[in-house]
N, CA, C and O atoms as CSV, one atom per row, in Angstrom:
chain,resi,resn,atom,element,x,y,z
A,1,MET,N,N,0.938,-1.532,-0.540
A,1,MET,CA,C,0.185,0.117,0.103
A,1,MET,C,C,0.898,1.129,-0.228
A,1,MET,O,O,2.048,0.991,0.190
A,2,GLU,N,N,0.688,2.364,-0.955
A,2,GLU,CA,C,1.346,3.100,-0.690
A,2,GLU,C,C,0.880,4.329,0.158
A,2,GLU,O,O,-0.253,4.556,0.583
A,3,ASN,N,N,2.310,5.256,0.341
A,3,ASN,CA,C,1.945,5.809,1.655
A,3,ASN,C,C,1.503,7.595,1.051
A,3,ASN,O,O,2.113,8.067,0.092
A,4,TRP,N,N,0.489,8.330,1.716
A,4,TRP,CA,C,-0.019,9.371,1.057
A,4,TRP,C,C,1.050,10.454,1.129
A,4,TRP,O,O,0.974,11.447,0.405
A,5,ARG,N,N,2.121,10.260,2.061
A,5,ARG,CA,C,3.113,11.245,2.161
A,5,ARG,C,C,4.044,11.488,1.164
A,5,ARG,O,O,4.522,12.598,0.932
A,6,GLU,N,N,4.354,10.283,0.468
A,6,GLU,CA,C,4.899,10.440,-0.945
A,6,GLU,C,C,4.147,10.597,-1.903
A,6,GLU,O,O,4.793,10.548,-2.950
A,7,HIS,N,N,2.626,10.835,-2.128
A,7,HIS,CA,C,2.186,11.670,-3.458
A,7,HIS,C,C,0.961,11.830,-2.698
A,7,HIS,O,O,0.056,11.080,-2.332
A,8,ARG,N,N,1.290,13.288,-2.566
A,8,ARG,CA,C,0.345,14.374,-1.941
A,8,ARG,C,C,-0.692,14.788,-2.794
A,8,ARG,O,O,-1.727,15.213,-2.280
A,9,GLY,N,N,-0.555,14.719,-4.304
A,9,GLY,CA,C,-1.456,15.316,-5.028
A,9,GLY,C,C,-2.821,14.428,-4.984
A,9,GLY,O,O,-3.771,15.153,-4.689
A,10,PRO,N,N,-3.143,13.261,-5.162
A,10,PRO,CA,C,-4.084,12.484,-4.783
A,10,PRO,C,C,-5.106,12.637,-3.333
A,10,PRO,O,O,-6.316,12.489,-3.166
A,11,PHE,N,N,-3.978,13.001,-2.415
A,11,PHE,CA,C,-4.601,12.929,-1.309
A,11,PHE,C,C,-5.293,14.572,-1.155
A,11,PHE,O,O,-6.411,14.686,-0.651
A,12,TRP,N,N,-4.622,15.644,-1.572
A,12,TRP,CA,C,-5.285,17.095,-1.593
A,12,TRP,C,C,-6.006,17.086,-2.404
A,12,TRP,O,O,-6.809,17.815,-1.822
A,13,LEU,N,N,-6.633,16.820,-3.628
A,13,LEU,CA,C,-7.791,15.946,-4.668
A,13,LEU,C,C,-8.879,15.982,-3.793
A,13,LEU,O,O,-9.768,16.815,-3.614
A,14,LEU,N,N,-8.629,14.932,-3.301
A,14,LEU,CA,C,-9.800,14.155,-2.746
A,14,LEU,C,C,-9.995,14.489,-1.252
A,14,LEU,O,O,-10.926,13.905,-0.697
A,15,ALA,N,N,-9.238,15.359,-0.509
A,15,ALA,CA,C,-9.298,16.305,0.539
A,15,ALA,C,C,-10.068,17.501,0.416
A,15,ALA,O,O,-11.087,17.889,0.988
A,16,LEU,N,N,-9.265,18.041,-0.555
A,16,LEU,CA,C,-9.871,19.720,-0.729
A,16,LEU,C,C,-11.757,19.899,-0.642
A,16,LEU,O,O,-12.319,20.337,0.361
A,17,PRO,N,N,-12.517,19.441,-1.954
A,17,PRO,CA,C,-13.436,19.821,-1.562
A,17,PRO,C,C,-14.408,19.729,-0.165
A,17,PRO,O,O,-15.178,20.563,0.313
A,18,GLY,N,N,-14.075,18.476,0.245
A,18,GLY,CA,C,-14.731,18.333,2.049
A,18,GLY,C,C,-14.087,19.187,2.536
A,18,GLY,O,O,-14.859,20.030,2.990
A,19,SER,N,N,-12.867,19.502,2.736
A,19,SER,CA,C,-12.399,20.477,3.372
A,19,SER,C,C,-12.966,22.039,3.239
A,19,SER,O,O,-13.268,22.765,4.185
A,20,LEU,N,N,-13.037,22.386,1.748
A,20,LEU,CA,C,-13.688,23.730,1.755
A,20,LEU,C,C,-15.297,23.754,2.193
A,20,LEU,O,O,-15.823,24.675,2.818
A,21,TRP,N,N,-16.072,22.351,1.656
A,21,TRP,CA,C,-17.544,22.247,2.124
A,21,TRP,C,C,-17.794,22.932,3.491
A,21,TRP,O,O,-18.565,23.855,3.754
A,22,LEU,N,N,-16.821,22.145,4.415
A,22,LEU,CA,C,-16.675,22.446,6.075
A,22,LEU,C,C,-16.138,23.611,6.300
A,22,LEU,O,O,-16.214,23.978,7.473
A,23,LEU,N,N,-15.688,24.225,5.666
A,23,LEU,CA,C,-14.851,25.514,6.137
A,23,LEU,C,C,-16.342,26.622,5.783
A,23,LEU,O,O,-16.822,27.447,6.561
A,24,ALA,N,N,-16.765,26.327,4.517
A,24,ALA,CA,C,-17.757,27.215,4.168
A,24,ALA,C,C,-18.993,27.028,4.768
A,24,ALA,O,O,-19.668,28.036,4.978
A,25,PHE,N,N,-19.384,26.043,5.057
A,25,PHE,CA,C,-21.229,25.882,5.677
A,25,PHE,C,C,-21.211,25.429,7.498
A,25,PHE,O,O,-22.171,25.298,8.257
A,26,PHE,N,N,-19.518,25.250,7.809
A,26,PHE,CA,C,-19.714,25.394,9.346
A,26,PHE,C,C,-18.591,26.081,9.708
A,26,PHE,O,O,-18.706,26.761,10.728
A,27,VAL,N,N,-17.591,26.090,9.181
A,27,VAL,CA,C,-16.413,27.195,10.323
A,27,VAL,C,C,-17.082,28.496,10.294
A,27,VAL,O,O,-17.673,29.102,11.188
A,28,VAL,N,N,-16.818,28.848,8.839
A,28,VAL,CA,C,-17.454,30.307,8.717
A,28,VAL,C,C,-18.447,31.012,9.455
A,28,VAL,O,O,-18.287,31.995,10.179
A,29,PRO,N,N,-19.660,30.292,9.143
A,29,PRO,CA,C,-21.004,30.606,9.668
A,29,PRO,C,C,-21.076,30.780,11.385
A,29,PRO,O,O,-21.524,31.783,11.941
A,30,LEU,N,N,-20.523,29.552,12.099
A,30,LEU,CA,C,-19.620,29.708,13.217
A,30,LEU,C,C,-19.242,31.085,13.843
A,30,LEU,O,O,-19.674,31.821,14.730
A,31,GLY,N,N,-18.184,31.066,12.911
A,31,GLY,CA,C,-17.396,32.293,13.287
A,31,GLY,C,C,-18.273,33.467,13.208
A,31,GLY,O,O,-18.221,34.182,14.208
A,32,LEU,N,N,-19.135,33.881,12.191
A,32,LEU,CA,C,-19.643,34.869,12.130
A,32,LEU,C,C,-20.918,34.689,13.386
A,32,LEU,O,O,-21.614,35.699,13.490
A,33,ILE,N,N,-21.237,33.687,14.201
A,33,ILE,CA,C,-22.071,34.073,14.892
A,33,ILE,C,C,-21.661,34.362,16.238
A,33,ILE,O,O,-22.463,35.010,16.910
A,34,TRP,N,N,-20.267,33.917,16.922
A,34,TRP,CA,C,-19.004,33.754,17.806
A,34,TRP,C,C,-18.965,35.359,17.568
A,34,TRP,O,O,-19.375,35.980,18.548
A,35,ILE,N,N,-18.591,36.092,16.560
A,35,ILE,CA,C,-18.270,37.291,16.365
A,35,ILE,C,C,-19.626,38.426,16.710
A,35,ILE,O,O,-19.522,39.587,17.107
A,36,LEU,N,N,-20.740,37.739,16.444
A,36,LEU,CA,C,-22.082,38.386,16.650
A,36,LEU,C,C,-22.504,38.743,18.149
A,36,LEU,O,O,-23.162,39.720,18.506
A,37,SER,N,N,-22.015,37.811,18.875
A,37,SER,CA,C,-22.354,37.468,20.384
A,37,SER,C,C,-21.907,38.679,20.923
A,37,SER,O,O,-22.518,39.202,21.855
A,38,PHE,N,N,-20.827,39.219,20.396
A,38,PHE,CA,C,-20.580,40.386,21.067
A,38,PHE,C,C,-20.868,41.621,20.874
A,38,PHE,O,O,-20.169,42.541,21.299
A,39,GLY,N,N,-22.178,41.802,20.056
A,39,GLY,CA,C,-22.522,42.885,19.674
A,39,GLY,C,C,-23.708,43.258,20.533
A,39,GLY,O,O,-23.993,42.478,21.442
A,40,GLU,N,N,-24.535,44.495,20.345
A,40,GLU,CA,C,-25.697,44.700,20.585
A,40,GLU,C,C,-26.657,44.940,19.653
A,40,GLU,O,O,-26.374,45.160,18.475
A,41,LYS,N,N,-27.831,44.916,20.101
A,41,LYS,CA,C,-28.947,45.103,18.808
A,41,LYS,C,C,-28.959,46.629,18.651
A,41,LYS,O,O,-28.924,47.462,19.558
A,42,ALA,N,N,-29.012,46.828,17.387
A,42,ALA,CA,C,-28.638,48.060,16.943
A,42,ALA,C,C,-30.402,48.417,15.865
A,42,ALA,O,O,-30.999,49.300,15.249
A,43,GLY,N,N,-30.461,47.474,16.143
A,43,GLY,CA,C,-31.862,47.649,14.733
A,43,GLY,C,C,-32.722,46.721,15.003
A,43,GLY,O,O,-32.686,45.929,15.945
A,44,LEU,N,N,-33.629,46.828,14.038
A,44,LEU,CA,C,-34.618,45.465,14.162
A,44,LEU,C,C,-33.399,44.298,13.511
A,44,LEU,O,O,-32.922,43.483,14.301
A,45,VAL,N,N,-32.989,44.293,12.168
A,45,VAL,CA,C,-32.155,43.161,12.209
A,45,VAL,C,C,-30.688,43.805,12.203
A,45,VAL,O,O,-29.992,43.382,11.280
A,46,ASP,N,N,-30.085,44.728,13.032
A,46,ASP,CA,C,-28.678,45.198,12.973
A,46,ASP,C,C,-28.428,45.063,14.253
A,46,ASP,O,O,-29.213,45.234,15.186
A,47,VAL,N,N,-26.865,44.625,14.299
A,47,VAL,CA,C,-25.995,43.991,15.171
A,47,VAL,C,C,-24.533,44.964,15.511
A,47,VAL,O,O,-23.524,44.563,14.930
A,48,GLU,N,N,-24.400,45.987,16.255
A,48,GLU,CA,C,-23.506,46.426,16.462
A,48,GLU,C,C,-22.492,46.127,17.410
A,48,GLU,O,O,-22.829,45.936,18.578
A,49,ILE,N,N,-21.098,46.048,17.019
A,49,ILE,CA,C,-20.479,44.712,17.638
A,49,ILE,C,C,-19.343,45.725,18.254
A,49,ILE,O,O,-18.313,46.154,17.734
A,50,THR,N,N,-19.913,45.951,19.567
A,50,THR,CA,C,-18.837,46.702,20.683
A,50,THR,C,C,-18.234,46.240,21.563
A,50,THR,O,O,-17.735,47.093,22.297
A,51,GLY,N,N,-17.935,44.629,21.991
A,51,GLY,CA,C,-16.825,43.954,22.731
A,51,GLY,C,C,-17.460,43.804,23.672
A,51,GLY,O,O,-16.733,43.507,24.620
A,52,THR,N,N,-18.411,43.850,23.911
A,52,THR,CA,C,-19.770,43.387,25.170
A,52,THR,C,C,-19.806,42.306,25.698
A,52,THR,O,O,-19.999,41.395,24.893
A,53,LEU,N,N,-19.671,41.924,27.008
A,53,LEU,CA,C,-20.132,40.361,27.489
A,53,LEU,C,C,-21.633,40.796,27.989
A,53,LEU,O,O,-22.212,40.246,28.926
A,54,ALA,N,N,-21.950,41.439,27.525
A,54,ALA,CA,C,-23.512,41.309,28.429
A,54,ALA,C,C,-24.262,40.298,28.073
A,54,ALA,O,O,-24.991,39.782,28.920
A,55,ASN,N,N,-24.228,39.742,26.546
A,55,ASN,CA,C,-24.639,38.154,26.316
A,55,ASN,C,C,-24.512,37.507,26.864
A,55,ASN,O,O,-25.457,36.781,27.171
A,56,TYR,N,N,-23.213,37.304,27.393
A,56,TYR,CA,C,-22.943,35.800,28.569
A,56,TYR,C,C,-23.290,36.049,29.520
A,56,TYR,O,O,-23.622,35.082,30.206
A,57,ALA,N,N,-23.393,37.030,29.963
A,57,ALA,CA,C,-23.720,37.429,31.595
A,57,ALA,C,C,-25.396,37.207,31.748
A,57,ALA,O,O,-25.845,37.194,32.894
A,58,ARG,N,N,-26.288,37.038,30.651
A,58,ARG,CA,C,-27.725,36.940,30.651
A,58,ARG,C,C,-27.832,34.970,30.859
A,58,ARG,O,O,-28.781,34.276,31.224
A,59,ILE,N,N,-26.640,34.647,30.504
A,59,ILE,CA,C,-26.807,32.984,30.410
A,59,ILE,C,C,-27.614,32.286,31.460
A,59,ILE,O,O,-28.300,31.274,31.317
A,60,THR,N,N,-27.328,33.306,33.003
A,60,THR,CA,C,-27.487,32.995,34.121
A,60,THR,C,C,-29.415,33.074,34.488
A,60,THR,O,O,-30.157,32.458,35.254
A,61,ASP,N,N,-29.544,33.802,33.812
A,61,ASP,CA,C,-31.093,34.485,33.378
A,61,ASP,C,C,-31.891,32.862,33.807
A,61,ASP,O,O,-31.518,31.803,33.302
A,62,PRO,N,N,-33.311,32.998,35.077
A,62,PRO,CA,C,-33.778,32.169,34.843
A,62,PRO,C,C,-34.410,31.511,33.198
A,62,PRO,O,O,-34.135,30.379,32.800
A,63,VAL,N,N,-34.987,32.172,32.686
A,63,VAL,CA,C,-35.389,31.839,31.241
A,63,VAL,C,C,-34.207,31.064,30.533
A,63,VAL,O,O,-34.464,29.956,30.062
A,64,TYR,N,N,-33.066,31.522,30.439
A,64,TYR,CA,C,-32.028,30.570,29.819
A,64,TYR,C,C,-31.949,29.357,30.266
A,64,TYR,O,O,-32.159,28.418,29.498
A,65,LEU,N,N,-31.671,29.176,31.427
A,65,LEU,CA,C,-31.502,28.611,32.236
A,65,LEU,C,C,-32.654,27.359,32.179
A,65,LEU,O,O,-32.060,26.447,31.603
A,66,GLN,N,N,-33.621,27.033,32.413
A,66,GLN,CA,C,-35.456,26.505,31.661
A,66,GLN,C,C,-34.430,26.222,30.620
A,66,GLN,O,O,-33.507,25.415,30.738
A,67,ILE,N,N,-34.733,27.094,29.417
A,67,ILE,CA,C,-34.541,26.415,28.174
A,67,ILE,C,C,-33.675,25.466,27.737
A,67,ILE,O,O,-33.923,24.605,26.893
A,68,PHE,N,N,-31.839,25.767,28.793
A,68,PHE,CA,C,-31.174,24.835,28.580
A,68,PHE,C,C,-31.620,23.275,29.430
A,68,PHE,O,O,-31.398,22.251,28.784
A,69,TRP,N,N,-32.040,23.169,30.400
A,69,TRP,CA,C,-32.423,22.256,30.876
A,69,TRP,C,C,-33.487,21.397,30.418
A,69,TRP,O,O,-33.320,20.191,30.603
A,70,LYS,N,N,-34.450,21.744,29.910
A,70,LYS,CA,C,-35.288,21.403,28.938
A,70,LYS,C,C,-34.719,20.465,27.648
A,70,LYS,O,O,-35.090,19.310,27.439
A,71,THR,N,N,-33.541,21.361,26.666
A,71,THR,CA,C,-33.223,21.017,25.841
A,71,THR,C,C,-31.932,19.566,26.362
A,71,THR,O,O,-31.481,18.733,25.576
A,72,LEU,N,N,-31.674,19.643,27.551
A,72,LEU,CA,C,-30.825,18.994,27.505
A,72,LEU,C,C,-31.683,17.402,28.398
A,72,LEU,O,O,-31.195,16.276,28.311
A,73,TRP,N,N,-32.928,17.706,29.152
A,73,TRP,CA,C,-33.313,16.801,29.047
A,73,TRP,C,C,-33.949,15.996,27.669
A,73,TRP,O,O,-33.914,14.770,27.563
A,74,ILE,N,N,-34.410,16.714,26.855
A,74,ILE,CA,C,-34.738,16.349,25.488
A,74,ILE,C,C,-33.788,15.483,25.039
A,74,ILE,O,O,-33.922,14.265,24.920
A,75,SER,N,N,-33.170,15.905,24.880
A,75,SER,CA,C,-31.572,15.578,24.042
A,75,SER,C,C,-31.070,14.059,25.015
A,75,SER,O,O,-30.617,13.104,24.384
A,76,VAL,N,N,-31.152,14.011,25.936
A,76,VAL,CA,C,-30.869,12.669,26.907
A,76,VAL,C,C,-32.057,11.701,26.549
A,76,VAL,O,O,-31.748,10.618,26.052
A,77,LEU,N,N,-33.339,11.978,26.748
A,77,LEU,CA,C,-34.416,11.212,26.686
A,77,LEU,C,C,-34.743,10.556,25.377
A,77,LEU,O,O,-35.359,9.491,25.352
A,78,SER,N,N,-34.227,11.354,23.965
A,78,SER,CA,C,-34.558,11.234,22.679
A,78,SER,C,C,-33.175,10.024,22.300
A,78,SER,O,O,-33.289,9.168,21.422
A,79,THR,N,N,-32.204,10.159,22.971
A,79,THR,CA,C,-30.846,9.230,23.031
A,79,THR,C,C,-31.230,7.995,23.541
A,79,THR,O,O,-30.781,7.182,22.732
A,80,LEU,N,N,-31.903,7.296,24.576
A,80,LEU,CA,C,-31.901,6.632,25.141
A,80,LEU,C,C,-33.367,5.803,24.507
A,80,LEU,O,O,-33.462,4.596,24.285
A,81,LEU,N,N,-34.305,6.733,24.330
A,81,LEU,CA,C,-35.224,6.404,23.092
A,81,LEU,C,C,-34.588,5.674,22.203
A,81,LEU,O,O,-34.761,4.470,22.019
A,82,CYS,N,N,-33.700,6.510,21.527
A,82,CYS,CA,C,-33.113,5.905,19.887
A,82,CYS,C,C,-32.317,4.597,20.490
A,82,CYS,O,O,-32.240,3.660,19.695
A,83,LEU,N,N,-31.900,4.459,21.384
A,83,LEU,CA,C,-31.104,3.628,21.743
A,83,LEU,C,C,-31.583,2.030,22.106
A,83,LEU,O,O,-31.039,0.977,21.774
A,84,VAL,N,N,-33.051,2.305,23.075
A,84,VAL,CA,C,-34.076,1.137,23.105
A,84,VAL,C,C,-34.438,0.603,22.030
A,84,VAL,O,O,-34.491,-0.608,21.814
A,85,ILE,N,N,-34.760,1.641,21.147
A,85,ILE,CA,C,-35.235,1.020,19.392
A,85,ILE,C,C,-34.385,0.581,18.423
A,85,ILE,O,O,-34.692,-0.336,17.661
A,86,ALA,N,N,-32.986,1.354,18.372
A,86,ALA,CA,C,-32.191,0.924,17.575
A,86,ALA,C,C,-31.057,-0.597,17.567
A,86,ALA,O,O,-30.840,-1.397,16.657
A,87,TYR,N,N,-30.563,-0.538,18.849
A,87,TYR,CA,C,-29.914,-1.132,19.596
A,87,TYR,C,C,-30.673,-3.124,18.794
A,87,TYR,O,O,-30.111,-3.966,18.094
A,88,PRO,N,N,-32.216,-3.064,19.458
A,88,PRO,CA,C,-32.439,-4.598,18.771
A,88,PRO,C,C,-32.489,-4.782,17.180
A,88,PRO,O,O,-32.070,-5.742,16.533
A,89,ILE,N,N,-33.071,-3.687,16.745
A,89,ILE,CA,C,-32.845,-3.682,15.096
A,89,ILE,C,C,-31.548,-4.126,14.362
A,89,ILE,O,O,-31.416,-4.774,13.324
A,90,TYR,N,N,-30.397,-3.450,15.423
A,90,TYR,CA,C,-29.131,-3.664,14.969
A,90,TYR,C,C,-28.473,-5.289,15.043
A,90,TYR,O,O,-27.711,-6.012,14.402
A,91,TYR,N,N,-29.135,-5.313,16.011
A,91,TYR,CA,C,-28.529,-6.769,16.721
A,91,TYR,C,C,-29.242,-7.734,15.838
A,91,TYR,O,O,-28.458,-8.632,15.530
A,92,THR,N,N,-30.259,-7.880,15.382
A,92,THR,CA,C,-31.407,-8.213,14.766
A,92,THR,C,C,-30.766,-8.445,13.050
A,92,THR,O,O,-30.845,-9.453,12.348
A,93,ILE,N,N,-30.150,-7.138,12.749
A,93,ILE,CA,C,-29.690,-7.422,10.949
A,93,ILE,C,C,-27.949,-8.136,11.518
A,93,ILE,O,O,-27.431,-8.846,10.656
A,94,HIS,N,N,-27.322,-8.008,12.525
A,94,HIS,CA,C,-26.123,-8.501,12.928
A,94,HIS,C,C,-25.759,-9.751,13.022
A,94,HIS,O,O,-24.648,-10.250,12.841
A,95,LEU,N,N,-27.218,-10.457,13.452
A,95,LEU,CA,C,-27.083,-12.044,13.597
A,95,LEU,C,C,-27.548,-12.371,12.297
A,95,LEU,O,O,-27.223,-13.501,11.933
A,96,SER,N,N,-28.298,-11.621,11.393
A,96,SER,CA,C,-28.695,-11.986,9.994
A,96,SER,C,C,-27.436,-12.683,9.538
A,96,SER,O,O,-27.695,-13.800,9.090
A,97,PHE,N,N,-26.391,-12.432,9.517
A,97,PHE,CA,C,-25.454,-12.510,8.682
A,97,PHE,C,C,-24.496,-13.509,9.103
A,97,PHE,O,O,-23.302,-13.526,8.805
A,98,PHE,N,N,-25.230,-14.482,9.946
A,98,PHE,CA,C,-24.494,-15.577,10.816
A,98,PHE,C,C,-25.738,-16.810,10.579
A,98,PHE,O,O,-26.947,-16.587,10.637
A,99,SER,N,N,-25.109,-18.113,10.309
A,99,SER,CA,C,-25.621,-19.204,10.827
A,99,SER,C,C,-25.689,-19.663,12.109
A,99,SER,O,O,-24.662,-19.852,12.762
A,100,THR,N,N,-26.767,-19.863,12.540
A,100,THR,CA,C,-26.825,-20.275,14.162
A,100,THR,C,C,-27.577,-21.493,14.316
A,100,THR,O,O,-28.792,-21.643,14.187
A,101,PRO,N,N,-26.459,-22.573,14.686
A,101,PRO,CA,C,-26.653,-23.899,15.072
A,101,PRO,C,C,-28.063,-24.198,15.938
A,101,PRO,O,O,-28.401,-23.367,16.781
A,102,PRO,N,N,-28.825,-25.321,15.730
A,102,PRO,CA,C,-30.343,-25.571,16.315
A,102,PRO,C,C,-29.983,-24.764,17.873
A,102,PRO,O,O,-30.537,-23.859,18.497
A,103,SER,N,N,-28.808,-25.581,18.098
A,103,SER,CA,C,-28.415,-24.853,20.133
A,103,SER,C,C,-28.363,-23.668,20.341
A,103,SER,O,O,-28.612,-23.231,21.464
A,104,LEU,N,N,-28.051,-22.920,19.384
A,104,LEU,CA,C,-28.419,-21.465,19.429
A,104,LEU,C,C,-27.046,-20.917,20.342
A,104,LEU,O,O,-26.833,-19.829,20.876
A,105,ALA,N,N,-26.212,-22.194,20.269
A,105,ALA,CA,C,-24.820,-21.776,21.052
A,105,ALA,C,C,-24.273,-20.349,20.092
A,105,ALA,O,O,-23.813,-20.549,18.967
A,106,MET,N,N,-24.362,-19.089,20.591
A,106,MET,CA,C,-23.895,-17.940,19.906
A,106,MET,C,C,-22.089,-18.382,19.491
A,106,MET,O,O,-21.587,-18.092,18.405
A,107,ALA,N,N,-21.449,-19.008,20.448
A,107,ALA,CA,C,-19.667,-18.858,20.359
A,107,ALA,C,C,-19.748,-20.055,18.404
A,107,ALA,O,O,-18.887,-20.065,17.525
A,108,ASP,N,N,-20.923,-20.731,18.431
A,108,ASP,CA,C,-20.723,-21.740,17.065
A,108,ASP,C,C,-21.394,-21.028,16.294
A,108,ASP,O,O,-22.338,-21.676,15.842
A,109,LYS,N,N,-21.345,-19.647,15.801
A,109,LYS,CA,C,-22.198,-19.254,14.683
A,109,LYS,C,C,-20.964,-19.049,13.752
A,109,LYS,O,O,-19.792,-18.950,14.114
A,110,VAL,N,N,-21.462,-19.005,12.468
A,110,VAL,CA,C,-20.476,-19.163,11.482
A,110,VAL,C,C,-21.360,-18.190,10.353
A,110,VAL,O,O,-22.538,-18.287,10.009
A,111,PHE,N,N,-20.012,-16.962,9.816
A,111,PHE,CA,C,-20.583,-16.313,8.821
A,111,PHE,C,C,-21.300,-16.789,7.730
A,111,PHE,O,O,-21.081,-17.821,7.096
A,112,ALA,N,N,-22.192,-15.943,7.554
A,112,ALA,CA,C,-22.864,-16.736,6.221
A,112,ALA,C,C,-23.237,-15.952,5.080
A,112,ALA,O,O,-23.790,-16.343,4.052
A,113,GLY,N,N,-22.730,-14.366,5.506
A,113,GLY,CA,C,-22.380,-13.484,4.548
A,113,GLY,C,C,-24.609,-13.093,4.177
A,113,GLY,O,O,-25.598,-13.089,4.910
A,114,PHE,N,N,-24.360,-12.830,2.598
A,114,PHE,CA,C,-25.909,-13.108,2.194
A,114,PHE,C,C,-26.725,-14.303,2.239
A,114,PHE,O,O,-27.952,-14.295,2.331
A,115,ASP,N,N,-25.773,-15.632,2.151
A,115,ASP,CA,C,-26.893,-16.589,1.783
A,115,ASP,C,C,-28.104,-16.331,2.658
A,115,ASP,O,O,-29.096,-16.605,1.983
A,116,ASN,N,N,-28.428,-15.949,3.786
A,116,ASN,CA,C,-30.025,-15.789,4.264
A,116,ASN,C,C,-30.784,-15.034,3.653
A,116,ASN,O,O,-31.983,-15.217,3.443
A,117,TYR,N,N,-30.105,-14.107,3.318
A,117,TYR,CA,C,-30.641,-13.385,2.406
A,117,TYR,C,C,-31.375,-13.502,1.089
A,117,TYR,O,O,-32.457,-13.153,0.617
A,118,VAL,N,N,-30.137,-14.246,0.661
A,118,VAL,CA,C,-30.737,-14.932,-0.898
A,118,VAL,C,C,-31.454,-16.186,-0.502
A,118,VAL,O,O,-32.179,-16.599,-1.407
A,119,ARG,N,N,-31.461,-16.835,0.472
A,119,ARG,CA,C,-32.357,-18.169,0.488
A,119,ARG,C,C,-33.932,-17.658,0.972
A,119,ARG,O,O,-34.841,-18.488,0.954
A,120,VAL,N,N,-34.191,-16.272,1.396
A,120,VAL,CA,C,-34.956,-15.806,1.944
A,120,VAL,C,C,-36.232,-15.342,0.476
A,120,VAL,O,O,-37.414,-15.594,0.242
A,121,LEU,N,N,-34.764,-14.308,-0.423
A,121,LEU,CA,C,-35.686,-13.602,-1.197
A,121,LEU,C,C,-36.292,-14.908,-2.444
A,121,LEU,O,O,-37.360,-14.863,-3.056
A,122,GLN,N,N,-35.214,-16.000,-2.533
A,122,GLN,CA,C,-35.645,-16.970,-3.683
A,122,GLN,C,C,-37.041,-18.013,-3.138
A,122,GLN,O,O,-37.756,-18.600,-3.949
A,123,SER,N,N,-37.169,-18.063,-2.149
A,123,SER,CA,C,-38.347,-18.608,-1.483
A,123,SER,C,C,-39.318,-18.294,-2.269
A,123,SER,O,O,-39.379,-17.260,-2.933
A,124,SER,N,N,-40.294,-19.354,-2.226
A,124,SER,CA,C,-41.747,-18.572,-2.813
A,124,SER,C,C,-42.754,-18.307,-2.213
A,124,SER,O,O,-43.659,-17.761,-2.844
A,125,SER,N,N,-42.961,-18.651,-0.564
A,125,SER,CA,C,-43.635,-18.274,0.458
A,125,SER,C,C,-43.527,-16.964,0.724
A,125,SER,O,O,-44.498,-16.228,0.899
A,126,PHE,N,N,-42.246,-16.580,0.771
A,126,PHE,CA,C,-41.773,-15.199,0.763
A,126,PHE,C,C,-42.475,-14.113,-0.311
A,126,PHE,O,O,-43.074,-13.075,-0.031
A,127,GLN,N,N,-42.241,-14.611,-1.447
A,127,GLN,CA,C,-42.465,-14.062,-2.986
A,127,GLN,C,C,-43.941,-13.713,-2.874
A,127,GLN,O,O,-44.360,-12.562,-2.996
A,128,GLU,N,N,-44.713,-14.783,-2.632
A,128,GLU,CA,C,-46.169,-15.027,-2.516
A,128,GLU,C,C,-46.400,-13.935,-0.647
A,128,GLU,O,O,-47.507,-13.683,-0.170
A,129,THR,N,N,-45.616,-13.692,-0.269
A,129,THR,CA,C,-46.179,-13.263,1.334
A,129,THR,C,C,-46.365,-11.617,0.842
A,129,THR,O,O,-47.327,-10.886,1.079
A,130,THR,N,N,-45.108,-11.292,0.074
A,130,THR,CA,C,-45.058,-10.184,-0.492
A,130,THR,C,C,-45.944,-9.349,-1.362
A,130,THR,O,O,-46.489,-8.267,-1.146
A,131,PHE,N,N,-45.942,-10.234,-2.525
A,131,PHE,CA,C,-47.198,-9.961,-3.574
A,131,PHE,C,C,-48.838,-9.744,-2.768
A,131,PHE,O,O,-49.623,-8.910,-3.217
A,132,ASN,N,N,-49.166,-10.552,-1.634
A,132,ASN,CA,C,-49.709,-10.667,-0.964
A,132,ASN,C,C,-49.977,-9.212,0.084
A,132,ASN,O,O,-51.142,-8.883,0.306
A,133,THR,N,N,-48.996,-8.522,0.595
A,133,THR,CA,C,-48.936,-7.680,1.438
A,133,THR,C,C,-49.220,-6.262,0.517
A,133,THR,O,O,-49.972,-5.363,0.891
A,134,LEU,N,N,-48.503,-6.259,-0.686
A,134,LEU,CA,C,-48.566,-5.138,-1.724
A,134,LEU,C,C,-50.266,-5.024,-1.991
A,134,LEU,O,O,-50.963,-4.077,-1.626
A,135,GLU,N,N,-50.768,-6.315,-2.768
A,135,GLU,CA,C,-51.724,-6.199,-3.165
A,135,GLU,C,C,-52.808,-5.532,-1.815
A,135,GLU,O,O,-53.304,-4.411,-1.929
A,136,TRP,N,N,-52.946,-6.022,-1.128
A,136,TRP,CA,C,-53.686,-5.762,0.028
A,136,TRP,C,C,-53.604,-4.293,0.666
A,136,TRP,O,O,-54.521,-3.778,1.306
A,137,THR,N,N,-52.131,-3.586,0.340
A,137,THR,CA,C,-52.026,-2.308,0.758
A,137,THR,C,C,-52.686,-1.225,-0.176
A,137,THR,O,O,-53.512,-0.369,0.139
A,138,PHE,N,N,-52.066,-1.500,-1.511
A,138,PHE,CA,C,-52.742,-1.092,-2.544
A,138,PHE,C,C,-54.058,-0.837,-2.512
A,138,PHE,O,O,-54.627,0.234,-2.299
A,139,TYR,N,N,-54.696,-2.365,-2.840
A,139,TYR,CA,C,-56.124,-2.458,-3.206
A,139,TYR,C,C,-56.962,-1.928,-1.945
A,139,TYR,O,O,-58.126,-1.606,-2.182
A,140,SER,N,N,-56.577,-1.827,-0.864
A,140,SER,CA,C,-57.863,-1.695,0.286
A,140,SER,C,C,-57.699,-0.585,0.819
A,140,SER,O,O,-57.889,-0.600,2.035
A,141,THR,N,N,-57.371,0.546,0.310
A,141,THR,CA,C,-57.099,1.984,0.263
A,141,THR,C,C,-58.419,2.414,-0.916
A,141,THR,O,O,-58.576,3.583,-1.268
């Protein structure tokens, strides 16, 4: 395998578009918001950069603290909910790539790749069930 330090041209050719995208749509807007945070409202949509820290001092306002805690609570709750829902789905998909013996001893599982999927997709009962489901779905409305 070749070292990227020896061939810098292809490395930068591949890294440049993503880096420019990140710079243009993440770093620059974040920097602008950070600069604006040191300003004061001068009009309906105008902000005058005065170098004040008053915006940061308002963090301790009870309204902002309440919003922060609600945001934190919702993020923790949604993360836990996603884990509870997504982990069993992930584990089921993971196990579908293995042939497990009838004893269900997980140490004895053998990697089967897509063989399980090929076998299911070629089965006539799967095709009949899929057709019946589609027919029931489209014609029952």
